[in-house]
C-alpha positions as CSV (number, residue, x, y, z in Angstrom):
1,M,0.0,0.0,0.0
2,P,1.3,3.5,-0.8
3,K,2.9,5.5,2.0
4,F,2.7,9.2,2.7
5,L,4.7,11.5,4.9
6,T,2.6,14.1,6.6
7,I,3.9,17.3,8.2
8,G,1.7,19.1,10.7
9,Y,2.1,22.8,11.3
10,G,0.5,24.5,14.2
11,D,1.0,26.5,17.4
12,R,-0.3,26.4,21.0
13,A,-2.6,29.5,20.4
14,G,-4.5,27.7,17.6
15,Y,-4.7,24.6,19.6
16,D,-6.0,26.5,22.7
17,R,-8.7,28.3,20.8
18,T,-10.1,25.0,19.4
19,P,-13.1,23.6,21.3
20,E,-12.2,20.8,23.7
21,Q,-14.5,18.2,22.0
22,I,-12.9,18.9,18.6
23,R,-9.4,18.5,20.1
24,A,-10.4,15.2,21.8
25,A,-11.8,13.9,18.5
26,A,-8.5,14.9,16.8
27,H,-6.4,13.0,19.3
28,E,-8.7,10.0,18.8
29,Q,-7.9,10.2,15.1
30,D,-4.2,10.3,15.9
31,A,-4.7,7.2,18.1
32,K,-6.6,5.5,15.2
33,L,-3.8,6.2,12.8
34,I,-1.3,4.7,15.3
35,A,-3.4,1.6,15.7
36,E,-3.4,1.2,11.9
37,G,0.4,1.2,12.0
38,A,1.2,4.8,11.3
39,M,4.5,6.2,12.8
40,V,3.4,9.5,14.5
41,G,5.6,11.9,16.4
42,I,5.9,15.4,17.8
43,A,8.6,17.5,16.2
44,G,11.8,18.2,18.2
45,K,14.4,20.8,17.5
46,P,15.7,20.6,13.9
47,V,19.4,20.4,12.8
48,Q,20.5,21.1,9.3
49,V,23.1,18.8,7.9
50,R,25.3,19.5,4.8
51,N,28.2,17.8,3.2
52,P,29.0,19.7,0.0
53,N,31.0,17.6,-2.4
54,A,31.7,15.2,0.5
55,S,34.1,17.8,1.9
56,G,33.0,17.5,5.5
57,V,29.9,17.5,7.5
58,K,28.5,20.9,8.5
59,R,25.6,21.2,10.9
60,V,23.5,24.2,11.9
61,A,20.9,24.3,14.6
62,G,17.5,25.4,13.4
63,A,15.1,24.8,10.5
64,F,16.1,25.3,6.9
65,M,12.6,26.3,5.8
66,S,10.4,28.8,7.6
67,S,6.7,29.2,7.6
68,E,4.0,31.1,9.3
69,L,3.4,28.3,11.8
70,P,6.1,26.0,13.4
71,V,6.4,22.4,12.5
72,A,4.4,20.5,15.2
73,G,4.7,16.9,14.2
74,F,5.2,14.2,11.5
75,A,3.5,11.0,10.5
76,V,4.1,8.2,8.0
77,I,0.8,6.7,7.0
78,E,-0.5,4.2,4.6
79,A,-3.4,4.9,2.3
80,A,-4.7,3.5,-1.0
81,D,-4.3,6.9,-2.7
82,L,-4.0,10.6,-2.0
83,D,-7.7,11.0,-1.5
84,E,-7.7,8.4,1.3
85,A,-4.6,10.0,2.9
86,I,-6.4,13.4,2.9
87,Q,-9.4,11.9,4.5
88,K,-7.2,10.2,7.2
89,V,-5.4,13.4,8.2
90,S,-8.2,15.9,7.8
91,G,-9.2,15.2,11.4
92,V,-5.9,15.2,13.2
93,P,-5.0,18.0,15.7
94,C,-3.0,20.3,13.3
95,A,-5.7,20.1,10.6
96,V,-8.6,21.1,13.0
97,A,-6.7,23.4,15.4
98,H,-6.1,26.3,13.0
99,G,-3.0,24.7,11.6
100,V,-2.2,22.8,8.3
101,V,-1.0,19.4,7.3
102,E,1.1,18.7,4.3
103,I,0.9,15.3,2.6
104,W,4.0,14.1,0.7
105,P,3.7,10.8,-1.3
106,I,6.7,8.6,-0.7
107,E,7.9,7.3,-4.0
108,Q,9.9,4.1,-3.9
């Protein structure tokens, strides 16, 4: 079955202004994805790694890309197609709590 990388963006302010029952349902959707075998996690602090022309590893603390909202978490899910992947993540916390979820098909 195809796999998809999802990246959730959101902040505490958006989460806090979302009604409790919607947040609870969103966490239930996360639990359902985990029960289906998804790998789900909260984002830690990023580190950029570079090794131009294999000349030596360089690392820099912080994100390479910036966005209006911080990265909140990641998941790798399985779905029959993009439409099913969208349906699966449309109810997770970042999607319902004034954030956004990107879906990246993993091509093998």
